[in-house]
N, CA, C and O atoms as a GROMACS GRO file, in nm:
protein
  236
    1MET      N    1  -1.405  -1.971   2.442
    1MET     CA    2  -1.314  -1.882   2.512
    1MET      C    3  -1.377  -1.847   2.646
    1MET      O    4  -1.495  -1.812   2.652
    2ASP      N    5  -1.302  -1.854   2.752
    2ASP     CA    6  -1.357  -1.819   2.883
    2ASP      C    7  -1.338  -1.670   2.912
    2ASP      O    8  -1.267  -1.601   2.839
    3ASN      N    9  -1.401  -1.622   3.018
    3ASN     CA   10  -1.397  -1.479   3.051
    3ASN      C   11  -1.256  -1.429   3.082
    3ASN      O   12  -1.224  -1.313   3.056
    4ARG      N   13  -1.174  -1.515   3.137
    4ARG     CA   14  -1.037  -1.474   3.170
    4ARG      C   15  -0.963  -1.433   3.043
    4ARG      O   16  -0.893  -1.332   3.044
    5ASN      N   17  -0.978  -1.507   2.936
    5ASN     CA   18  -0.909  -1.474   2.811
    5ASN      C   19  -0.963  -1.344   2.751
    5ASN      O   20  -0.886  -1.265   2.697
    6ILE      N   21  -1.093  -1.323   2.760
    6ILE     CA   22  -1.152  -1.200   2.708
    6ILE      C   23  -1.099  -1.081   2.786
    6ILE      O   24  -1.065  -0.978   2.728
    7ASP      N   25  -1.092  -1.094   2.921
    7ASP     CA   26  -1.039  -0.986   3.004
    7ASP      C   27  -0.894  -0.956   2.969
    7ASP      O   28  -0.854  -0.839   2.965
    8GLU      N   29  -0.814  -1.060   2.945
    8GLU     CA   30  -0.674  -1.039   2.909
    8GLU      C   31  -0.662  -0.964   2.778
    8GLU      O   32  -0.575  -0.877   2.764
    9ILE      N   33  -0.747  -0.995   2.683
    9ILE     CA   34  -0.742  -0.929   2.552
    9ILE      C   35  -0.784  -0.784   2.564
    9ILE      O   36  -0.719  -0.696   2.506
   10THR      N   37  -0.891  -0.756   2.637
   10THR     CA   38  -0.941  -0.619   2.647
   10THR      C   39  -0.853  -0.532   2.735
   10THR      O   40  -0.858  -0.409   2.721
   11ASP      N   41  -0.773  -0.589   2.824
   11ASP     CA   42  -0.686  -0.511   2.911
   11ASP      C   43  -0.559  -0.466   2.841
   11ASP      O   44  -0.493  -0.373   2.888
   12LYS      N   45  -0.524  -0.529   2.730
   12LYS     CA   46  -0.402  -0.491   2.660
   12LYS      C   47  -0.421  -0.356   2.592
   12LYS      O   48  -0.526  -0.329   2.534
   13LYS      N   49  -0.320  -0.273   2.601
   13LYS     CA   50  -0.326  -0.141   2.538
   13LYS      C   51  -0.273  -0.149   2.396
   13LYS      O   52  -0.188  -0.232   2.364
   14ALA      N   53  -0.325  -0.061   2.312
   14ALA     CA   54  -0.278  -0.054   2.174
   14ALA      C   55  -0.133  -0.007   2.174
   14ALA      O   56  -0.094   0.077   2.255
   15ARG      N   57  -0.055  -0.062   2.085
   15ARG     CA   58   0.085  -0.028   2.075
   15ARG      C   59   0.113   0.025   1.935
   15ARG      O   60   0.074  -0.038   1.836
   16ILE      N   61   0.178   0.138   1.927
   16ILE     CA   62   0.212   0.195   1.798
   16ILE      C   63   0.338   0.126   1.746
   16ILE      O   64   0.439   0.117   1.817
   17VAL      N   65   0.331   0.078   1.623
   17VAL     CA   66   0.446   0.012   1.562
   17VAL      C   67   0.527   0.118   1.490
   17VAL      O   68   0.474   0.194   1.409
   18LYS      N   69   0.654   0.121   1.518
   18LYS     CA   70   0.743   0.219   1.456
   18LYS      C   71   0.828   0.151   1.351
   18LYS      O   72   0.843   0.028   1.351
   19SER      N   73   0.883   0.230   1.262
   19SER     CA   74   0.959   0.174   1.150
   19SER      C   75   1.079   0.091   1.197
   19SER      O   76   1.115  -0.006   1.130
   20HIS      N   77   1.139   0.126   1.308
   20HIS     CA   78   1.255   0.048   1.356
   20HIS      C   79   1.213  -0.085   1.418
   20HIS      O   80   1.298  -0.169   1.448
   21ASP      N   81   1.082  -0.106   1.438
   21ASP     CA   82   1.033  -0.232   1.491
   21ASP      C   83   1.014  -0.339   1.382
   21ASP      O   84   0.991  -0.456   1.412
   22ILE      N   85   1.023  -0.297   1.258
   22ILE     CA   86   0.994  -0.386   1.146
   22ILE      C   87   1.122  -0.415   1.069
   22ILE      O   88   1.199  -0.324   1.038
   23SER      N   89   1.143  -0.542   1.038
   23SER     CA   90   1.256  -0.576   0.952
   23SER      C   91   1.201  -0.627   0.818
   23SER      O   92   1.109  -0.709   0.815
   24LEU      N   93   1.259  -0.578   0.711
   24LEU     CA   94   1.212  -0.612   0.578
   24LEU      C   95   1.315  -0.699   0.509
   24LEU      O   96   1.435  -0.670   0.511
   25ASN      N   97   1.268  -0.807   0.448
   25ASN     CA   98   1.362  -0.889   0.373
   25ASN      C   99   1.371  -0.839   0.229
   25ASN      O  100   1.287  -0.761   0.185
   26GLY      N  101   1.470  -0.883   0.158
   26GLY     CA  102   1.497  -0.835   0.022
   26GLY      C  103   1.385  -0.862  -0.075
   26GLY      O  104   1.356  -0.777  -0.160
   27ALA      N  105   1.320  -0.978  -0.065
   27ALA     CA  106   1.212  -1.012  -0.158
   27ALA      C  107   1.094  -0.917  -0.140
   27ALA      O  108   1.032  -0.877  -0.239
   28TYR      N  109   1.062  -0.881  -0.017
   28TYR     CA  110   0.951  -0.789   0.008
   28TYR      C  111   0.982  -0.650  -0.048
   28TYR      O  112   0.896  -0.588  -0.111
   29VAL      N  113   1.103  -0.603  -0.024
   29VAL     CA  114   1.143  -0.471  -0.074
   29VAL      C  115   1.138  -0.469  -0.226
   29VAL      O  116   1.092  -0.372  -0.286
   30GLU      N  117   1.185  -0.575  -0.289
   30GLU     CA  118   1.182  -0.584  -0.436
   30GLU      C  119   1.038  -0.585  -0.486
   30GLU      O  120   1.007  -0.520  -0.587
   31TRP      N  121   0.949  -0.658  -0.418
   31TRP     CA  122   0.809  -0.664  -0.457
   31TRP      C  123   0.743  -0.526  -0.446
   31TRP      O  124   0.668  -0.487  -0.535
   32ILE      N  125   0.770  -0.454  -0.339
   32ILE     CA  126   0.716  -0.319  -0.322
   32ILE      C  127   0.767  -0.227  -0.432
   32ILE      O  128   0.691  -0.149  -0.487
   33HIS      N  129   0.895  -0.237  -0.463
   33HIS     CA  130   0.953  -0.154  -0.569
   33HIS      C  131   0.885  -0.182  -0.704
   33HIS      O  132   0.850  -0.090  -0.777
   34GLU      N  133   0.867  -0.310  -0.735
   34GLU     CA  134   0.800  -0.348  -0.860
   34GLU      C  135   0.656  -0.297  -0.862
   34GLU      O  136   0.608  -0.249  -0.964
   35LEU      N  137   0.588  -0.309  -0.750
   35LEU     CA  138   0.450  -0.262  -0.741
   35LEU      C  139   0.442  -0.112  -0.765
   35LEU      O  140   0.352  -0.066  -0.835
   36LYS      N  141   0.534  -0.036  -0.708
   36LYS     CA  142   0.538   0.109  -0.729
   36LYS      C  143   0.562   0.142  -0.876
   36LYS      O  144   0.497   0.231  -0.930
   37GLU      N  145   0.654   0.071  -0.939
   37GLU     CA  146   0.684   0.095  -1.081
   37GLU      C  147   0.562   0.066  -1.168
   37GLU      O  148   0.531   0.143  -1.259
   38ARG      N  149   0.494  -0.044  -1.141
   38ARG     CA  150   0.375  -0.079  -1.219
   38ARG      C  151   0.264   0.023  -1.200
   38ARG      O  152   0.195   0.059  -1.295
   39TYR      N  153   0.246   0.069  -1.077
   39TYR     CA  154   0.143   0.169  -1.047
   39TYR      C  155   0.174   0.299  -1.120
   39TYR      O  156   0.086   0.358  -1.182
   40ARG      N  157   0.298   0.344  -1.110
   40ARG     CA  158   0.339   0.468  -1.176
   40ARG      C  159   0.325   0.455  -1.327
   40ARG      O  160   0.281   0.549  -1.394
   41GLY      N  161   0.363   0.342  -1.382
   41GLY     CA  162   0.349   0.318  -1.526
   41GLY      C  163   0.203   0.326  -1.570
   41GLY      O  164   0.172   0.382  -1.675
   42ALA      N  165   0.114   0.269  -1.491
   42ALA     CA  166  -0.029   0.274  -1.522
   42ALA      C  167  -0.081   0.417  -1.516
   42ALA      O  168  -0.164   0.456  -1.598
   43GLN      N  169  -0.032   0.496  -1.420
   43GLN     CA  170  -0.072   0.637  -1.412
   43GLN      C  171  -0.028   0.714  -1.535
   43GLN      O  172  -0.104   0.794  -1.589
   44ILE      N  173   0.093   0.689  -1.581
   44ILE     CA  174   0.145   0.759  -1.699
   44ILE      C  175   0.066   0.719  -1.823
   44ILE      O  176   0.030   0.805  -1.903
   45LYS      N  177   0.039   0.589  -1.840
   45LYS     CA  178  -0.040   0.544  -1.954
   45LYS      C  179  -0.179   0.605  -1.954
   45LYS      O  180  -0.230   0.644  -2.059
   46ALA      N  181  -0.240   0.614  -1.837
   46ALA     CA  182  -0.374   0.674  -1.827
   46ALA      C  183  -0.369   0.822  -1.864
   46ALA      O  184  -0.458   0.871  -1.934
   47ALA      N  185  -0.268   0.893  -1.818
   47ALA     CA  186  -0.256   1.036  -1.849
   47ALA      C  187  -0.236   1.056  -1.999
   47ALA      O  188  -0.295   1.148  -2.057
   48ILE      N  189  -0.155   0.973  -2.062
   48ILE     CA  190  -0.133   0.983  -2.206
   48ILE      C  191  -0.263   0.957  -2.281
   48ILE      O  192  -0.295   1.030  -2.376
   49LYS      N  193  -0.336   0.856  -2.240
   49LYS     CA  194  -0.463   0.823  -2.307
   49LYS      C  195  -0.563   0.937  -2.292
   49LYS      O  196  -0.630   0.973  -2.389
   50VAL      N  197  -0.575   0.993  -2.173
   50VAL     CA  198  -0.668   1.104  -2.150
   50VAL      C  199  -0.629   1.223  -2.236
   50VAL      O  200  -0.715   1.285  -2.300
   51ASN      N  201  -0.501   1.256  -2.238
   51ASN     CA  202  -0.456   1.370  -2.319
   51ASN      C  203  -0.481   1.345  -2.467
   51ASN      O  204  -0.520   1.438  -2.539
   52SER      N  205  -0.459   1.225  -2.514
   52SER     CA  206  -0.485   1.193  -2.655
   52SER      C  207  -0.632   1.209  -2.689
   52SER      O  208  -0.667   1.266  -2.793
   53GLU      N  209  -0.718   1.159  -2.602
   53GLU     CA  210  -0.862   1.170  -2.625
   53GLU      C  211  -0.907   1.315  -2.622
   53GLU      O  212  -0.993   1.355  -2.701
   54LYS      N  213  -0.850   1.395  -2.533
   54LYS     CA  214  -0.885   1.537  -2.528
   54LYS      C  215  -0.844   1.607  -2.656
   54LYS      O  216  -0.918   1.690  -2.708
   55LEU      N  217  -0.725   1.574  -2.708
   55LEU     CA  218  -0.679   1.634  -2.835
   55LEU      C  219  -0.773   1.597  -2.949
   55LEU      O  220  -0.809   1.682  -3.031
   56LEU      N  221  -0.813   1.468  -2.955
   56LEU     CA  222  -0.905   1.425  -3.062
   56LEU      C  223  -1.040   1.493  -3.048
   56LEU      O  224  -1.100   1.532  -3.149
   57PHE      N  225  -1.089   1.509  -2.928
   57PHE     CA  226  -1.218   1.573  -2.906
   57PHE      C  227  -1.214   1.720  -2.948
   57PHE      O  228  -1.308   1.770  -3.010
   58ASN      N  229  -1.105   1.788  -2.915
   58ASN     CA  230  -1.094   1.931  -2.947
   58ASN      C  231  -1.059   1.955  -3.094
   58ASN      O  232  -1.079   2.066  -3.144
   59TRP      N  233  -1.010   1.856  -3.163
   59TRP     CA  234  -0.972   1.870  -3.303
   59TRP      C  235  -1.097   1.885  -3.384
   59TRP      O  236  -1.090   1.899  -3.507
   0.00000   0.00000   0.00000
């Protein structure tokens, strides 16, 4: 890479990406939704397990 390219890169200012700048396709939205469901399900299972163990310990 020559110095001209480095100067061009360093002269560019950071740009904030806003939500209206991004377009989401259906498959991505579905994947995010599934990921959220799986994460929430794992949280619930962990909470149930912790509560069960606490009950057994206190019994």
